[in-house]
N, C-alpha and C positions, 0 to 999 in steps of 0.2 A: 165384546166391539172389537174390529181386525184394529190392531196400529196401525199408523202412517206414518209415512217416514219422508218428509221432503226436501231434498236437494237443492241445492243454487249455487255447487260449487263450479268453478273454472279455471280449467287448464290452458297452456299453448293450444291451437289450433292445430299445427304441428301433431300433436298427441293422439288426435284421431285415428291418423292412419294408423300407427302402432298398437293400438288396440282394438280394433273395429271387431265386435264378433260378427258370425255367421247367424245371419235373421233368415228366417224361413218366413215365407205367405202361410198364415196360419187360416182363419174361419170369416165365415161374412155374418154376421149376425142381420137377419132381415125382419121386422116388426110386420106380423100380419096380424089381423082384425079377427079372424076366427082360424083357430090352430089346427082345427080337425078339416075343413077346409082344405086349409093350405098343403097341410101331410098328405090328402088325397090327390091335390094339384102337381105335387112332387113324385110322387108314386108313378102318377100319368106320364109325365116326364121320364122316366125311366129310371128315377131314381130308390135306392133302398133307405127308407126313414130308421132312423135306431129313437125309440121313447127317450123323452128327459124324463127328468125327475120333478117333483114337487120344489117349490122354492119359497119360504116363508114370507115374501113379499106379492103371491099369486103369481109370479110370472111363469110360465108355462111353457116347453120347447120342445121340439123334436131337431135332430141329424142328419143331416148328409155327411158322410165322415171316408174317408181316406185315410192310411196305414199313417202316414204323419201327423194328423189330427189336423188334416184343413179341412174343409169342405162349409157348408152351410149351413147357418143352427137358427131356423123356423122359430120364433119366440110372439107373444104376446100379454100383454099383459090388461089383464082386467078394470082396473083400479090403482090410482095411485096412494102406495103407501109406504115408499120411501124415495130416497133419490132419483135412485135408479127404476124406478117403476113408474115414478111421474114422468121420467124423461121421456118413456117410449111411448105412455098415455099421449103425452103430448106430437110425439114424432107420430103416431096413429090419427092423432085429428087432420094431420095436412095430406093425411096418405100413406099406403102400406109401399115398403123398400126397403132397402140396404140403410141399417141405423149406424153401424160401424164398419171399419174392417182391423183386423187383429194379425197381428204376425208373432211368431212366435221365437226367444233369443233361450235354450236352454242353460246356459250359463246367467241367471243375475248378475252374479256381479260383475263379471265381465261387461255383459249390457253398463248398468250402471258406469262405470268407468270410462265408455266410451262416453255416453250422455255428459258426464260432467267436463269431458274435455272436449265436447262441443259446446259448452255452454248450455245445455239443453234443461232446465227445469222439468223437474220430475216430479212425483206421487207415486209411492211402493205400498200399495193396501192387497195384504196377501201374496199370490203371487202372478199380479196385473200391475204392471208399471203403465203409470199414464204421465204423459207430457202436459205439463200448465197451462202450456200457450193455445190460448183458443182457437188459433190456425191446425192446429192439433189435435181437437177437441172429436174427430170423429174415428181415431187412432186409439190403438194402444196393443201395450205387448204381453205377453202372456211368456211363463217359462215351457209350460204342455200342455196342449190340449187335449193328448191323449188320454184314454179313460182305463183303467182295469178293467171295468166291464166291457170295453170294446173286443168284441168279436169278427174272427173272419169273416161272418156272413154278411157283417153292415159294411163291407165294404166289395161287396160283391153290388155290380148296377146292373138293369136290363138293358141299361142304355149302352152299355160297354164303358162308363166313364174311369179312369183309372188314380187322374190328378186333378187337384185345380190348378191349373199353370196360369191364370192372369187374372188382375182384378184391374179393372177401368176407372179410374179416380178423376174426375172432373173439378180442379179446385181451384178458386182465385188465387193461390199463392202456389204455381209450381214450382217456382224455383227454390221455396223454403222447404217444401215437400223433397223435393229431388237433393236437398243438399241432406237432408236428415237420413234422408236412405242410403247415402251415398258413405254417410259418416258411418253408418250400420253394417258397412260391408257391402251395398250394393254395387252393380258396374252400372254407368249410365251410356246412354249413345242414343241418338236422335233417330227416328224413322219414321218413312210412312206406313201406317197402318189401318187396317179396319175395325173398329171401333164404335159403331158398327160400319160406320161410314168411312170412305177414304178421308183420312188426314193425316197430318205430321206432327209429332206427338215423341216426347221422352219417354223411352222405357228405362228403365231401373231394372235389373235384373238381380236375383237373391237368390238365398241356395234354394231353394224350393219355390219356384216360380217367378213371374213378372210383375211389376206394376208399371202399368201404362197410364201414361199423366196424361190430361186430357185439358181444352179451355174450360172453365168455368158454365159456357154458353151451353153445354154438352149437358149438364143436368137435367134429370127429369123431372123433379121439384127442386126447387129454389131453396139451396141451403142443403142440398142432402149432396155429398161428393163421390158420396162410392155408387157407379151408374152398372155395373155390369161384371161379370167372372165367365172364364173361357176353361173349359176342359177338356182335357186330352182325351180322346178315344181312340180303339185299333181300327174300329171300324166303323167308316159314317151312313154304311148301310143299313148297318143295326140299330142306329139312331131312327134313320125316315122309318124302319119299320115300327120302330116303339112309339113315336111320335104318331102314324098314322093310325094305330089300332087304337088309338086314345081319341085320335078326331080331332089331334092339334096338327094346325096350319104352322108348317115355319116363316120365317119372315123372307118376304120373295125378295127385297132386294138386296142380296146378301152380297152379292159384286165376289162370290166367287163357288167351284165348282169342292174347293177342300173344307169346306166348312158349312154347319148349320147353325143359323141361330132364330132363337125364339124371341119374341118380343114382349116389355113388360108389361103389357096388357096381361099376357097368358101365365105370368111367372111372380106375381104380388110384385112387382115394380123394380125389378132391374135385369137387362141385356141379360139372356144366357147363350153362349157360345160352343159351338161341340167342332173341333179340330183335330183332326189328323198330326 
């Protein structure tokens, strides 16, 4: 069994800014009922899928990956064997879609210093850091999602996607999430965004991508804060050709000629945006 360490230490808030680590946007685990079908869907959307590995608890997965480790993880859990597989089984009863969002901090010790400075209780299990507050139950932090088995061909996507550029999070406590991400090194601003509709939102810029923080009312399924992902592409016409070849109609009320949006009914539960 992996040992766990729980921290409850607190330092004055002023120390947070002095030791904030560089935290990057990492991957989005998406719970799906049929992994083979979901994999086929994402190939049709123009992504290359890296096959996952078998897990002792029966979880199976496949990955959309980029060189920095970011991307989307499609996964399914046939039955509840342990706490994690049980959680995914419960998620899937309500519907498919993003279960979590992950960030990476390459320096775990530095990350822990910042969390202690901000008064955030956390647990370390292996290379994963989990915050103990229920309001952050939809996120976790890894040291590195890159793998020795990643190959250059895993990062070449037919739709031309080169990076996970942003994640959309609709949370009942936007202030708490903003404070956490700023403590972890993010830069906060308020701006009008398309996510996918026009809305005034808080955007926190991390080292590798943005977190767009939206009102709770934007959730697709109640209690699921993570609702969308934005990918950078060099050529939107390439995306249009890829979707047309697969018979996938983009969302028509996108409000901009500089992006293409695919709605959750076609992506197993989350908005996907492609933007130049």
